Steps between C-alpha positions, in 0.01 A plus 500: 500500500263705705499452875244641740595500867278603786615575851374655821243246609486358846296476813322808627240563764158632424521871440861488398658588168728343245655625183561247225760558234513363149809517278501385144820414326584377157383611159147627508329765293366778713353339693169651411342375821614373834283392784422292800275201535425279791390144561374355824497123554225340298409823328552643160775751440353845495595850416634723771618796296670586176697791373559581133802668356288808457413515866148363493410295805235242560408353836297203606190579699627325812790743535266770636754775456759341729732363238712716274709410204793714405792496265862581577630410157356349183579153630436553867165529673382493857184408679440687820253315715356678801261405775530132411240252611508118505291472186789657309712192569612355174792452265553825313630480149656767288434496130645690210382529145715607210550274204347231717350444839729406785436396854716494808507207736307690762561620853297383796311755703349372822291722720446368846178563688 
């Protein structure tokens, strides 16, 4: 089975940085797309950024050039988050799409004011 595991979340002060990691294991085709989504309490899960197998990226408007997705291997992606602010506090989820769509359990990112 496919497993998606995020890591790297935690508590950071305003202006600090974090790098989230996502590792996918198991049988998955491609994947053709991997990405990051986030969900704050009481809010809908939203796109942070995605990266296709061909290298195409897409970023949510709120990122404002301060988040960067990268790939170390076909099944490993990272989310570099710089100059974090409290409004970025959320659970961040990694997702992978191959023969199906798979979600990780999420990693909490808390930005203190």
